[in-house]
N, CA, C, O and the ligand as a Tripos MOL2 file, in Angstrom:
@<TRIPOS>MOLECULE
protein
  305   303    77     0     0
PROTEIN
NO_CHARGES

@<TRIPOS>ATOM
      1 N           0.8350   -1.2140    0.0000 N.3       1 MET1
      2 CA          0.0000    0.0000    0.0000 C.3       1 MET1
      3 C           0.8660    1.2580    0.0000 C.2       1 MET1
      4 O           0.7060    2.1650    0.8180 O.2       1 MET1
      5 N           1.7660    1.2650   -0.9340 N.am      2 ASP2
      6 CA          2.6540    2.4200   -1.0210 C.3       2 ASP2
      7 C           1.8850    3.6810   -1.4170 C.2       2 ASP2
      8 O           2.2310    4.7940   -1.0220 O.2       2 ASP2
      9 N           0.8260    3.4680   -2.2130 N.am      3 ASP3
     10 CA          0.0730    4.6300   -2.6840 C.3       3 ASP3
     11 C          -0.5040    5.4300   -1.5240 C.2       3 ASP3
     12 O          -0.4730    6.6600   -1.5210 O.2       3 ASP3
     13 N          -1.0300    4.7070   -0.5400 N.am      4 ILE4
     14 CA         -1.6430    5.3940    0.5950 C.3       4 ILE4
     15 C          -0.5910    6.1430    1.4170 C.2       4 ILE4
     16 O          -0.7850    7.2860    1.8300 O.2       4 ILE4
     17 N           0.5180    5.4570    1.6350 N.am      5 ASP5
     18 CA          1.6040    6.1110    2.3660 C.3       5 ASP5
     19 C           2.0100    7.3950    1.6610 C.2       5 ASP5
     20 O           2.1960    8.4450    2.2750 O.2       5 ASP5
     21 N           2.1370    7.2680    0.3640 N.am      6 CYS6
     22 CA          2.5940    8.4050   -0.4300 C.3       6 CYS6
     23 C           1.5780    9.5470   -0.3600 C.2       6 CYS6
     24 O           1.9460   10.7140   -0.2270 O.2       6 CYS6
     25 N           0.3010    9.1900   -0.4510 N.am      7 ALA7
     26 CA         -0.7480   10.2070   -0.4160 C.3       7 ALA7
     27 C          -0.7530   10.9250    0.9330 C.2       7 ALA7
     28 O          -0.8740   12.1480    1.0040 O.2       7 ALA7
     29 N          -0.6210   10.1480    1.9860 N.am      8 ALA8
     30 CA         -0.6220   10.7440    3.3230 C.3       8 ALA8
     31 C           0.5410   11.7240    3.4540 C.2       8 ALA8
     32 O           0.4160   12.8020    4.0340 O.2       8 ALA8
     33 N           1.6610   11.3130    2.9010 N.am      9 GLU9
     34 CA          2.8380   12.1780    2.9740 C.3       9 GLU9
     35 C           2.5970   13.4630    2.1900 C.2       9 GLU9
     36 O           2.9950   14.5530    2.6010 O.2       9 GLU9
     37 N           1.9310   13.3000    1.0470 N.am     10 ARG10
     38 CA          1.6810   14.4650    0.2070 C.3      10 ARG10
     39 C           0.7300   15.4380    0.9100 C.2      10 ARG10
     40 O           0.9220   16.6530    0.8690 O.2      10 ARG10
     41 N          -0.2890   14.8860    1.5480 N.am     11 VAL11
     42 CA         -1.2310   15.7340    2.2730 C.3      11 VAL11
     43 C          -0.5030   16.4920    3.3690 C.2      11 VAL11
     44 O          -0.7320   17.6820    3.5880 O.2      11 VAL11
     45 N           0.3740   15.7770    4.0490 N.am     12 GLU12
     46 CA          1.0920   16.3930    5.1530 C.3      12 GLU12
     47 C           1.9380   17.5680    4.6560 C.2      12 GLU12
     48 O           1.9370   18.6450    5.2510 O.2      12 GLU12
     49 N           2.6520   17.3420    3.5650 N.am     13 SER13
     50 CA          3.5140   18.4100    3.0730 C.3      13 SER13
     51 C           2.6760   19.5300    2.4690 C.2      13 SER13
     52 O           3.0780   20.6930    2.4860 O.2      13 SER13
     53 N           1.5180   19.1760    1.9380 N.am     14 PHE14
     54 CA          0.6510   20.2320    1.4230 C.3      14 PHE14
     55 C           0.1830   21.1310    2.5620 C.2      14 PHE14
     56 O           0.1670   22.3560    2.4410 O.2      14 PHE14
     57 N          -0.1940   20.5010    3.6650 N.am     15 ASN15
     58 CA         -0.6150   21.2860    4.8240 C.3      15 ASN15
     59 C           0.4960   22.2240    5.2750 C.2      15 ASN15
     60 O           0.2520   23.3720    5.6470 O.2      15 ASN15
     61 N           1.6990   21.7170    5.2330 N.am     16 GLN16
     62 CA          2.8430   22.5360    5.6330 C.3      16 GLN16
     63 C           2.9700   23.7380    4.7090 C.2      16 GLN16
     64 O           3.1620   24.8680    5.1590 O.2      16 GLN16
     65 N           2.8610   23.4780    3.4180 N.am     17 VAL17
     66 CA          2.9690   24.5660    2.4470 C.3      17 VAL17
     67 C           1.8430   25.5710    2.6320 C.2      17 VAL17
     68 O           2.0620   26.7820    2.6120 O.2      17 VAL17
     69 N           0.6260   25.0430    2.8150 N.am     18 ALA18
     70 CA         -0.5240   25.9150    2.9840 C.3      18 ALA18
     71 C          -0.3760   26.7670    4.2360 C.2      18 ALA18
     72 O          -0.6910   27.9570    4.2420 O.2      18 ALA18
     73 N           0.1030   26.1410    5.2790 N.am     19 LEU19
     74 CA          0.2860   26.8660    6.5360 C.3      19 LEU19
     75 C           1.3180   27.9820    6.3470 C.2      19 LEU19
     76 O           1.1280   29.1130    6.7940 O.2      19 LEU19
     77 N           2.3990   27.6310    5.6790 N.am     20 ASN20
     78 CA          3.4240   28.6380    5.4400 C.3      20 ASN20
     79 C           2.8800   29.7760    4.5860 C.2      20 ASN20
     80 O           3.1990   30.9430    4.8120 O.2      20 ASN20
     81 N           2.0560   29.4260    3.6030 N.am     21 ALA21
     82 CA          1.4910   30.4450    2.7280 C.3      21 ALA21
     83 C           0.6030   31.3900    3.5260 C.2      21 ALA21
     84 O           0.6570   32.6070    3.3530 O.2      21 ALA21
     85 N          -0.2080   30.8180    4.3930 N.am     22 VAL22
     86 CA         -1.0930   31.6450    5.2150 C.3      22 VAL22
     87 C          -0.2620   32.5360    6.1290 C.2      22 VAL22
     88 O          -0.5240   33.7320    6.2620 O.2      22 VAL22
     89 N           0.7330   31.9380    6.7480 N.am     23 LEU23
     90 CA          1.5610   32.7050    7.6730 C.3      23 LEU23
     91 C           2.2710   33.8370    6.9460 C.2      23 LEU23
     92 O           2.3270   34.9630    7.4400 O.2      23 LEU23
     93 N           2.8090   33.5370    5.7780 N.am     24 SER24
     94 CA          3.5620   34.5740    5.0840 C.3      24 SER24
     95 C           2.6340   35.6430    4.5440 C.2      24 SER24
     96 O           3.0360   36.7960    4.3900 O.2      24 SER24
     97 N           1.3820   35.2680    4.2520 N.am     25 ARG25
     98 CA          0.4360   36.2770    3.7960 C.3      25 ARG25
     99 C           0.0650   37.2060    4.9530 C.2      25 ARG25
    100 O          -0.1590   38.4030    4.7710 O.2      25 ARG25
    101 N           0.0090   36.6250    6.1270 N.am     26 LEU26
    102 CA         -0.3480   37.4220    7.2900 C.3      26 LEU26
    103 C           0.7670   38.3720    7.7000 C.2      26 LEU26
    104 O           0.5160   39.5150    8.0820 O.2      26 LEU26
    105 N           1.9770   37.8970    7.6190 N.am     27 SER27
    106 CA          3.0460   38.6570    8.2550 C.3      27 SER27
    107 C           4.3160   38.7480    7.4310 C.2      27 SER27
    108 O           5.3850   39.0170    7.9780 O.2      27 SER27
    109 N           4.2230   38.5270    6.1180 N.am     28 GLY28
    110 CA          5.4160   38.5990    5.3020 C.3      28 GLY28
    111 C           6.2270   37.3260    5.4170 C.2      28 GLY28
    112 O           5.9020   36.4450    6.2130 O.2      28 GLY28
    113 N           7.2800   37.2260    4.6250 N.am     29 PRO29
    114 CA          8.0630   35.9940    4.6270 C.3      29 PRO29
    115 C           8.6740   35.7210    5.9880 C.2      29 PRO29
    116 O           9.1920   36.6200    6.6490 O.2      29 PRO29
    117 N           8.6020   34.4670    6.3920 N.am     30 LEU30
    118 CA          9.1740   34.1120    7.6720 C.3      30 LEU30
    119 C          10.6880   34.0110    7.5560 C.2      30 LEU30
    120 O          11.2510   33.8200    6.4790 O.2      30 LEU30
    121 N          11.3050   34.1450    8.6940 N.am     31 SER31
    122 CA         12.7520   34.0440    8.7260 C.3      31 SER31
    123 C          13.2120   32.6610    8.3020 C.2      31 SER31
    124 O          12.5340   31.6630    8.5470 O.2      31 SER31
    125 N          14.3630   32.6170    7.6690 N.am     32 SER32
    126 CA         14.9370   31.3190    7.3210 C.3      32 SER32
    127 C          15.6010   30.6930    8.5290 C.2      32 SER32
    128 O          16.0030   29.5310    8.4920 O.2      32 SER32
    129 N          15.7160   31.4640    9.6050 N.am     33 GLY33
    130 CA         16.3620   30.9580   10.7980 C.3      33 GLY33
    131 C          17.8560   31.1780   10.7850 C.2      33 GLY33
    132 O          18.5670   30.7970   11.7150 O.2      33 GLY33
    133 N          18.3310   31.8100    9.6980 N.am     34 VAL34
    134 CA         19.7600   32.0650    9.5830 C.3      34 VAL34
    135 C          19.9750   33.5570    9.3990 C.2      34 VAL34
    136 O          19.2960   34.1970    8.5970 O.2      34 VAL34
    137 N          20.9050   34.0950   10.1330 N.am     35 CYS35
    138 CA         21.2010   35.5210   10.0450 C.3      35 CYS35
    139 C          21.6990   35.8810    8.6560 C.2      35 CYS35
    140 O          22.5520   35.1930    8.0940 O.2      35 CYS35
    141 N          21.1600   36.9700    8.1030 N.am     36 LYS36
    142 CA         21.5450   37.3660    6.7530 C.3      36 LYS36
    143 C          22.9050   38.0340    6.7300 C.2      36 LYS36
    144 O          23.5150   38.1660    5.6680 O.2      36 LYS36
    145 N          23.3800   38.4510    7.8700 N.am     37 SER37
    146 CA         24.6540   39.1490    7.9060 C.3      37 SER37
    147 C          25.8140   38.2100    8.1910 C.2      37 SER37
    148 O          26.8100   38.2060    7.4670 O.2      37 SER37
    149 N          25.6890   37.4270    9.2300 N.am     38 CYS38
    150 CA         26.8240   36.5840    9.6250 C.3      38 CYS38
    151 C          26.5460   35.1060    9.3760 C.2      38 CYS38
    152 O          27.3920   34.2560    9.6530 O.2      38 CYS38
    153 N          25.3580   34.8030    8.8520 N.am     39 PHE39
    154 CA         24.9830   33.4300    8.5050 C.3      39 PHE39
    155 C          25.0510   32.5050    9.7100 C.2      39 PHE39
    156 O          25.2160   31.2920    9.5830 O.2      39 PHE39
    157 N          24.9210   33.1070   10.8680 N.am     40 ASP40
    158 CA         24.8190   32.3040   12.0760 C.3      40 ASP40
    159 C          23.3520   31.9360   12.2760 C.2      40 ASP40
    160 O          22.4640   32.5270   11.6610 O.2      40 ASP40
    161 N          23.1120   30.9770   13.1210 N.am     41 ILE41
    162 CA         21.7200   30.5930   13.4010 C.3      41 ILE41
    163 C          21.1040   31.6160   14.3490 C.2      41 ILE41
    164 O          21.7000   31.9930   15.3580 O.2      41 ILE41
    165 N          19.9000   32.0530   14.0010 N.am     42 ILE42
    166 CA         19.2170   33.0240   14.8510 C.3      42 ILE42
    167 C          18.6810   32.3090   16.0850 C.2      42 ILE42
    168 O          18.1590   31.1980   15.9980 O.2      42 ILE42
    169 N          18.8170   32.9550   17.2200 N.am     43 GLU43
    170 CA         18.4110   32.3390   18.4760 C.3      43 GLU43
    171 C          16.9320   31.9620   18.4330 C.2      43 GLU43
    172 O          16.0970   32.7610   18.0100 O.2      43 GLU43
    173 N          16.6130   30.7540   18.8670 N.am     44 PRO44
    174 CA         15.2080   30.2930   18.8380 C.3      44 PRO44
    175 C          14.2740   31.2190   19.5980 C.2      44 PRO44
    176 O          13.1440   31.4480   19.1670 O.2      44 PRO44
    177 N          14.7250   31.7480   20.7100 N.am     45 GLU45
    178 CA         13.8420   32.6310   21.4750 C.3      45 GLU45
    179 C          13.6150   33.9370   20.7280 C.2      45 GLU45
    180 O          12.5870   34.5920   20.9020 O.2      45 GLU45
    181 N          14.5810   34.3100   19.8950 N.am     46 ARG46
    182 CA         14.4180   35.5050   19.0740 C.3      46 ARG46
    183 C          13.3900   35.2520   17.9730 C.2      46 ARG46
    184 O          12.5500   36.1040   17.6840 O.2      46 ARG46
    185 N          13.4680   34.0830   17.3710 N.am     47 LEU47
    186 CA         12.4970   33.7170   16.3410 C.3      47 LEU47
    187 C          11.1080   33.5660   16.9430 C.2      47 LEU47
    188 O          10.0960   33.8370   16.2970 O.2      47 LEU47
    189 N          11.0870   33.1340   18.1770 N.am     48 ASP48
    190 CA          9.8220   33.0040   18.8810 C.3      48 ASP48
    191 C           9.1550   34.3590   19.0190 C.2      48 ASP48
    192 O           7.9520   34.5030   18.8000 O.2      48 ASP48
    193 N           9.9490   35.3420   19.3830 N.am     49 ALA49
    194 CA          9.4230   36.6860   19.5820 C.3      49 ALA49
    195 C           9.1260   37.3490   18.2460 C.2      49 ALA49
    196 O           8.1720   38.1170   18.1230 O.2      49 ALA49
    197 N           9.9550   37.0460   17.2370 N.am     50 ASN50
    198 CA          9.7630   37.6540   15.9310 C.3      50 ASN50
    199 C          10.0790   36.6270   14.8460 C.2      50 ASN50
    200 O          11.2360   36.4770   14.4530 O.2      50 ASN50
    201 N           9.0640   35.9220   14.3630 N.am     51 PRO51
    202 CA          9.2760   34.8600   13.3740 C.3      51 PRO51
    203 C           9.8580   35.3780   12.0630 C.2      51 PRO51
    204 O          10.2890   34.5980   11.2130 O.2      51 PRO51
    205 N           9.8680   36.6970   11.9070 N.am     52 ARG52
    206 CA         10.4020   37.2640   10.6620 C.3      52 ARG52
    207 C          11.8110   37.8100   10.8360 C.2      52 ARG52
    208 O          12.3490   38.4420    9.9270 O.2      52 ARG52
    209 N          12.4000   37.5780   11.9730 N.am     53 ALA53
    210 CA         13.7400   38.1080   12.2240 C.3      53 ALA53
    211 C          14.7110   37.6540   11.1370 C.2      53 ALA53
    212 O          14.7750   36.4720   10.7980 O.2      53 ALA53
    213 N          15.4550   38.5990   10.6050 N.am     54 ARG54
    214 CA         16.4010   38.2520    9.5480 C.3      54 ARG54
    215 C          17.8350   38.2370   10.0540 C.2      54 ARG54
    216 O          18.7470   37.7680    9.3740 O.2      54 ARG54
    217 N          18.0140   38.7520   11.2410 N.am     55 HIS55
    218 CA         19.3680   38.8130   11.7840 C.3      55 HIS55
    219 C          19.3790   38.2420   13.1910 C.2      55 HIS55
    220 O          18.3670   38.2610   13.8910 O.2      55 HIS55
    221 N          20.5330   37.7340   13.5930 N.am     56 CYS56
    222 CA         20.6930   37.3200   14.9720 C.3      56 CYS56
    223 C          20.6620   38.5750   15.8470 C.2      56 CYS56
    224 O          20.7570   39.6910   15.3360 O.2      56 CYS56
    225 N          20.5330   38.3990   17.1270 N.am     57 SER57
    226 CA         20.3580   39.5720   17.9870 C.3      57 SER57
    227 C          21.5800   40.4870   17.8990 C.2      57 SER57
    228 O          21.4560   41.7070   18.0010 O.2      57 SER57
    229 N          22.7430   39.9030   17.7110 N.am     58 TYR58
    230 CA         23.9640   40.7080   17.6160 C.3      58 TYR58
    231 C          23.9180   41.6080   16.3840 C.2      58 TYR58
    232 O          24.1340   42.8150   16.4820 O.2      58 TYR58
    233 N          23.6350   41.0170   15.2290 N.am     59 CYS59
    234 CA         23.6100   41.7910   13.9900 C.3      59 CYS59
    235 C          22.4150   42.7360   13.9680 C.2      59 CYS59
    236 O          22.5000   43.8230   13.3970 O.2      59 CYS59
    237 N          21.3120   42.3410   14.5740 N.am     60 ALA60
    238 CA         20.1340   43.2030   14.6260 C.3      60 ALA60
    239 C          20.4780   44.4860   15.3730 C.2      60 ALA60
    240 O          20.0600   45.5760   14.9790 O.2      60 ALA60
    241 N          21.2390   44.3490   16.4510 N.am     61 ALA61
    242 CA         21.6430   45.5280   17.2070 C.3      61 ALA61
    243 C          22.5380   46.4100   16.3440 C.2      61 ALA61
    244 O          22.4330   47.6350   16.3860 O.2      61 ALA61
    245 N          23.4130   45.7920   15.5680 N.am     62 GLU62
    246 CA         24.2870   46.5590   14.6820 C.3      62 GLU62
    247 C          23.4730   47.2460   13.5970 C.2      62 GLU62
    248 O          23.6800   48.4230   13.2990 O.2      62 GLU62
    249 N          22.5510   46.5010   13.0140 N.am     63 GLU63
    250 CA         21.7000   47.0660   11.9750 C.3      63 GLU63
    251 C          20.9340   48.2660   12.5060 C.2      63 GLU63
    252 O          20.8050   49.2870   11.8310 O.2      63 GLU63
    253 N          20.4320   48.1280   13.7200 N.am     64 GLU64
    254 CA         19.6580   49.2010   14.3160 C.3      64 GLU64
    255 C          20.5420   50.4180   14.5260 C.2      64 GLU64
    256 O          20.1050   51.5540   14.3450 O.2      64 GLU64
    257 N          21.7730   50.1740   14.9050 N.am     65 ALA65
    258 CA         22.6940   51.2690   15.1930 C.3      65 ALA65
    259 C          22.9560   52.1000   13.9430 C.2      65 ALA65
    260 O          23.0990   53.3200   14.0260 O.2      65 ALA65
    261 N          23.0200   51.4460   12.7870 N.am     66 ARG66
    262 CA         23.2730   52.2150   11.5630 C.3      66 ARG66
    263 C          22.0430   52.2490   10.6750 C.2      66 ARG66
    264 O          22.1350   52.5340    9.4810 O.2      66 ARG66
    265 N          20.9050   51.9620   11.2570 N.am     67 GLY67
    266 CA         19.6690   51.9420   10.4890 C.3      67 GLY67
    267 C          19.2920   53.3030    9.9250 C.2      67 GLY67
    268 O          18.5330   53.3950    8.9600 O.2      67 GLY67
    269 N          19.8200   54.3490   10.5270 N.am     68 HIS68
    270 CA         19.4630   55.6860   10.0700 C.3      68 HIS68
    271 C          20.1820   56.0490    8.7780 C.2      68 HIS68
    272 O          19.7540   56.9510    8.0580 O.2      68 HIS68
    273 N          21.2620   55.3550    8.4870 N.am     69 GLN69
    274 CA         22.0210   55.6660    7.2790 C.3      69 GLN69
    275 C          21.2360   55.2740    6.0320 C.2      69 GLN69
    276 O          21.0830   56.0620    5.0990 O.2      69 GLN69
    277 N          20.7490   54.0490    6.0380 N.am     70 HIS70
    278 CA         19.9990   53.6100    4.8640 C.3      70 HIS70
    279 C          18.7750   52.8500    5.3070 C.2      70 HIS70
    280 O          18.8660   51.6770    5.6690 O.2      70 HIS70
    281 N          17.6540   53.4900    5.2840 N.am     71 ARG71
    282 CA         16.4270   52.7840    5.6190 C.3      71 ARG71
    283 C          15.6790   52.4640    4.3450 C.2      71 ARG71
    284 O          15.2280   53.3580    3.6300 O.2      71 ARG71
    285 N          15.5530   51.1870    4.0710 N.am     72 ARG72
    286 CA         14.9100   50.7560    2.8410 C.3      72 ARG72
    287 C          13.4790   50.3010    3.1050 C.2      72 ARG72
    288 O          12.7400   49.9700    2.1780 O.2      72 ARG72
    289 N          13.1050   50.2900    4.3590 N.am     73 CYS73
    290 CA         11.7810   49.7600    4.6850 C.3      73 CYS73
    291 C          10.6820   50.8080    4.5350 C.2      73 CYS73
    292 O           9.4970   50.4730    4.5200 O.2      73 CYS73
    293 N          11.0740   52.0740    4.4240 N.am     74 GLY74
    294 CA         10.0720   53.1130    4.3330 C.3      74 GLY74
    295 C           9.4620   53.4060    5.6920 C.2      74 GLY74
    296 O           9.8700   52.8360    6.7040 O.2      74 GLY74
    297 N           8.4910   54.2910    5.7060 N.am     75 PRO75
    298 CA          7.8730   54.6740    6.9780 C.3      75 PRO75
    299 C           7.1340   53.5250    7.6210 C.2      75 PRO75
    300 O           6.5630   52.6720    6.9420 O.2      75 PRO75
    301 N           7.1540   53.5140    8.9270 N.am     76 ARG76
    302 CA          6.4610   52.4330    9.6320 C.3      76 ARG76
    303 C           5.2440   52.9780   10.3430 C.2      76 ARG76
    304 O           4.5220   52.2250   10.9970 O.2      76 ARG76
    305 ZN         24.2510   37.8090   12.7150 Zn       77 ZN77
@<TRIPOS>BOND
     1     1     2 1
     2     2     3 1
     3     3     4 2
     4     3     5 am
     5     5     6 1
     6     6     7 1
     7     7     8 2
     8     7     9 am
     9     9    10 1
    10    10    11 1
    11    11    12 2
    12    11    13 am
    13    13    14 1
    14    14    15 1
    15    15    16 2
    16    15    17 am
    17    17    18 1
    18    18    19 1
    19    19    20 2
    20    19    21 am
    21    21    22 1
    22    22    23 1
    23    23    24 2
    24    23    25 am
    25    25    26 1
    26    26    27 1
    27    27    28 2
    28    27    29 am
    29    29    30 1
    30    30    31 1
    31    31    32 2
    32    31    33 am
    33    33    34 1
    34    34    35 1
    35    35    36 2
    36    35    37 am
    37    37    38 1
    38    38    39 1
    39    39    40 2
    40    39    41 am
    41    41    42 1
    42    42    43 1
    43    43    44 2
    44    43    45 am
    45    45    46 1
    46    46    47 1
    47    47    48 2
    48    47    49 am
    49    49    50 1
    50    50    51 1
    51    51    52 2
    52    51    53 am
    53    53    54 1
    54    54    55 1
    55    55    56 2
    56    55    57 am
    57    57    58 1
    58    58    59 1
    59    59    60 2
    60    59    61 am
    61    61    62 1
    62    62    63 1
    63    63    64 2
    64    63    65 am
    65    65    66 1
    66    66    67 1
    67    67    68 2
    68    67    69 am
    69    69    70 1
    70    70    71 1
    71    71    72 2
    72    71    73 am
    73    73    74 1
    74    74    75 1
    75    75    76 2
    76    75    77 am
    77    77    78 1
    78    78    79 1
    79    79    80 2
    80    79    81 am
    81    81    82 1
    82    82    83 1
    83    83    84 2
    84    83    85 am
    85    85    86 1
    86    86    87 1
    87    87    88 2
    88    87    89 am
    89    89    90 1
    90    90    91 1
    91    91    92 2
    92    91    93 am
    93    93    94 1
    94    94    95 1
    95    95    96 2
    96    95    97 am
    97    97    98 1
    98    98    99 1
    99    99   100 2
   100    99   101 am
   101   101   102 1
   102   102   103 1
   103   103   104 2
   104   103   105 am
   105   105   106 1
   106   106   107 1
   107   107   108 2
   108   107   109 am
   109   109   110 1
   110   110   111 1
   111   111   112 2
   112   111   113 am
   113   113   114 1
   114   114   115 1
   115   115   116 2
   116   115   117 am
   117   117   118 1
   118   118   119 1
   119   119   120 2
   120   119   121 am
   121   121   122 1
   122   122   123 1
   123   123   124 2
   124   123   125 am
   125   125   126 1
   126   126   127 1
   127   127   128 2
   128   127   129 am
   129   129   130 1
   130   130   131 1
   131   131   132 2
   132   131   133 am
   133   133   134 1
   134   134   135 1
   135   135   136 2
   136   135   137 am
   137   137   138 1
   138   138   139 1
   139   139   140 2
   140   139   141 am
   141   141   142 1
   142   142   143 1
   143   143   144 2
   144   143   145 am
   145   145   146 1
   146   146   147 1
   147   147   148 2
   148   147   149 am
   149   149   150 1
   150   150   151 1
   151   151   152 2
   152   151   153 am
   153   153   154 1
   154   154   155 1
   155   155   156 2
   156   155   157 am
   157   157   158 1
   158   158   159 1
   159   159   160 2
   160   159   161 am
   161   161   162 1
   162   162   163 1
   163   163   164 2
   164   163   165 am
   165   165   166 1
   166   166   167 1
   167   167   168 2
   168   167   169 am
   169   169   170 1
   170   170   171 1
   171   171   172 2
   172   171   173 am
   173   173   174 1
   174   174   175 1
   175   175   176 2
   176   175   177 am
   177   177   178 1
   178   178   179 1
   179   179   180 2
   180   179   181 am
   181   181   182 1
   182   182   183 1
   183   183   184 2
   184   183   185 am
   185   185   186 1
   186   186   187 1
   187   187   188 2
   188   187   189 am
   189   189   190 1
   190   190   191 1
   191   191   192 2
   192   191   193 am
   193   193   194 1
   194   194   195 1
   195   195   196 2
   196   195   197 am
   197   197   198 1
   198   198   199 1
   199   199   200 2
   200   199   201 am
   201   201   202 1
   202   202   203 1
   203   203   204 2
   204   203   205 am
   205   205   206 1
   206   206   207 1
   207   207   208 2
   208   207   209 am
   209   209   210 1
   210   210   211 1
   211   211   212 2
   212   211   213 am
   213   213   214 1
   214   214   215 1
   215   215   216 2
   216   215   217 am
   217   217   218 1
   218   218   219 1
   219   219   220 2
   220   219   221 am
   221   221   222 1
   222   222   223 1
   223   223   224 2
   224   223   225 am
   225   225   226 1
   226   226   227 1
   227   227   228 2
   228   227   229 am
   229   229   230 1
   230   230   231 1
   231   231   232 2
   232   231   233 am
   233   233   234 1
   234   234   235 1
   235   235   236 2
   236   235   237 am
   237   237   238 1
   238   238   239 1
   239   239   240 2
   240   239   241 am
   241   241   242 1
   242   242   243 1
   243   243   244 2
   244   243   245 am
   245   245   246 1
   246   246   247 1
   247   247   248 2
   248   247   249 am
   249   249   250 1
   250   250   251 1
   251   251   252 2
   252   251   253 am
   253   253   254 1
   254   254   255 1
   255   255   256 2
   256   255   257 am
   257   257   258 1
   258   258   259 1
   259   259   260 2
   260   259   261 am
   261   261   262 1
   262   262   263 1
   263   263   264 2
   264   263   265 am
   265   265   266 1
   266   266   267 1
   267   267   268 2
   268   267   269 am
   269   269   270 1
   270   270   271 1
   271   271   272 2
   272   271   273 am
   273   273   274 1
   274   274   275 1
   275   275   276 2
   276   275   277 am
   277   277   278 1
   278   278   279 1
   279   279   280 2
   280   279   281 am
   281   281   282 1
   282   282   283 1
   283   283   284 2
   284   283   285 am
   285   285   286 1
   286   286   287 1
   287   287   288 2
   288   287   289 am
   289   289   290 1
   290   290   291 1
   291   291   292 2
   292   291   293 am
   293   293   294 1
   294   294   295 1
   295   295   296 2
   296   295   297 am
   297   297   298 1
   298   298   299 1
   299   299   300 2
   300   299   301 am
   301   301   302 1
   302   302   303 1
   303   303   304 2
@<TRIPOS>SUBSTRUCTURE
     1 MET1         2 RESIDUE 1 A MET
     2 ASP2         6 RESIDUE 1 A ASP
     3 ASP3        10 RESIDUE 1 A ASP
     4 ILE4        14 RESIDUE 1 A ILE
     5 ASP5        18 RESIDUE 1 A ASP
     6 CYS6        22 RESIDUE 1 A CYS
     7 ALA7        26 RESIDUE 1 A ALA
     8 ALA8        30 RESIDUE 1 A ALA
     9 GLU9        34 RESIDUE 1 A GLU
    10 ARG10       38 RESIDUE 1 A ARG
    11 VAL11       42 RESIDUE 1 A VAL
    12 GLU12       46 RESIDUE 1 A GLU
    13 SER13       50 RESIDUE 1 A SER
    14 PHE14       54 RESIDUE 1 A PHE
    15 ASN15       58 RESIDUE 1 A ASN
    16 GLN16       62 RESIDUE 1 A GLN
    17 VAL17       66 RESIDUE 1 A VAL
    18 ALA18       70 RESIDUE 1 A ALA
    19 LEU19       74 RESIDUE 1 A LEU
    20 ASN20       78 RESIDUE 1 A ASN
    21 ALA21       82 RESIDUE 1 A ALA
    22 VAL22       86 RESIDUE 1 A VAL
    23 LEU23       90 RESIDUE 1 A LEU
    24 SER24       94 RESIDUE 1 A SER
    25 ARG25       98 RESIDUE 1 A ARG
    26 LEU26      102 RESIDUE 1 A LEU
    27 SER27      106 RESIDUE 1 A SER
    28 GLY28      110 RESIDUE 1 A GLY
    29 PRO29      114 RESIDUE 1 A PRO
    30 LEU30      118 RESIDUE 1 A LEU
    31 SER31      122 RESIDUE 1 A SER
    32 SER32      126 RESIDUE 1 A SER
    33 GLY33      130 RESIDUE 1 A GLY
    34 VAL34      134 RESIDUE 1 A VAL
    35 CYS35      138 RESIDUE 1 A CYS
    36 LYS36      142 RESIDUE 1 A LYS
    37 SER37      146 RESIDUE 1 A SER
    38 CYS38      150 RESIDUE 1 A CYS
    39 PHE39      154 RESIDUE 1 A PHE
    40 ASP40      158 RESIDUE 1 A ASP
    41 ILE41      162 RESIDUE 1 A ILE
    42 ILE42      166 RESIDUE 1 A ILE
    43 GLU43      170 RESIDUE 1 A GLU
    44 PRO44      174 RESIDUE 1 A PRO
    45 GLU45      178 RESIDUE 1 A GLU
    46 ARG46      182 RESIDUE 1 A ARG
    47 LEU47      186 RESIDUE 1 A LEU
    48 ASP48      190 RESIDUE 1 A ASP
    49 ALA49      194 RESIDUE 1 A ALA
    50 ASN50      198 RESIDUE 1 A ASN
    51 PRO51      202 RESIDUE 1 A PRO
    52 ARG52      206 RESIDUE 1 A ARG
    53 ALA53      210 RESIDUE 1 A ALA
    54 ARG54      214 RESIDUE 1 A ARG
    55 HIS55      218 RESIDUE 1 A HIS
    56 CYS56      222 RESIDUE 1 A CYS
    57 SER57      226 RESIDUE 1 A SER
    58 TYR58      230 RESIDUE 1 A TYR
    59 CYS59      234 RESIDUE 1 A CYS
    60 ALA60      238 RESIDUE 1 A ALA
    61 ALA61      242 RESIDUE 1 A ALA
    62 GLU62      246 RESIDUE 1 A GLU
    63 GLU63      250 RESIDUE 1 A GLU
    64 GLU64      254 RESIDUE 1 A GLU
    65 ALA65      258 RESIDUE 1 A ALA
    66 ARG66      262 RESIDUE 1 A ARG
    67 GLY67      266 RESIDUE 1 A GLY
    68 HIS68      270 RESIDUE 1 A HIS
    69 GLN69      274 RESIDUE 1 A GLN
    70 HIS70      278 RESIDUE 1 A HIS
    71 ARG71      282 RESIDUE 1 A ARG
    72 ARG72      286 RESIDUE 1 A ARG
    73 CYS73      290 RESIDUE 1 A CYS
    74 GLY74      294 RESIDUE 1 A GLY
    75 PRO75      298 RESIDUE 1 A PRO
    76 ARG76      302 RESIDUE 1 A ARG
    77 ZN77       305 GROUP 0 **** ****
């Protein structure tokens, strides 16, 4: 009964995709879990607080410090 196993797996991964789609529609793309600056892993508690975090807390602090130089996000 490989077909059933396969179908169940497909449903499961579809749910995952659908969930991600809903989440990203609600709040923008989720973090990859890896810092974009130093490619270190972002702290889980940081991702917990902000699932869209793109930087580890160290780089986020640095980004914030020079955020006034180039703000590409526009007004908030
Ligand atoms: Zn970093």
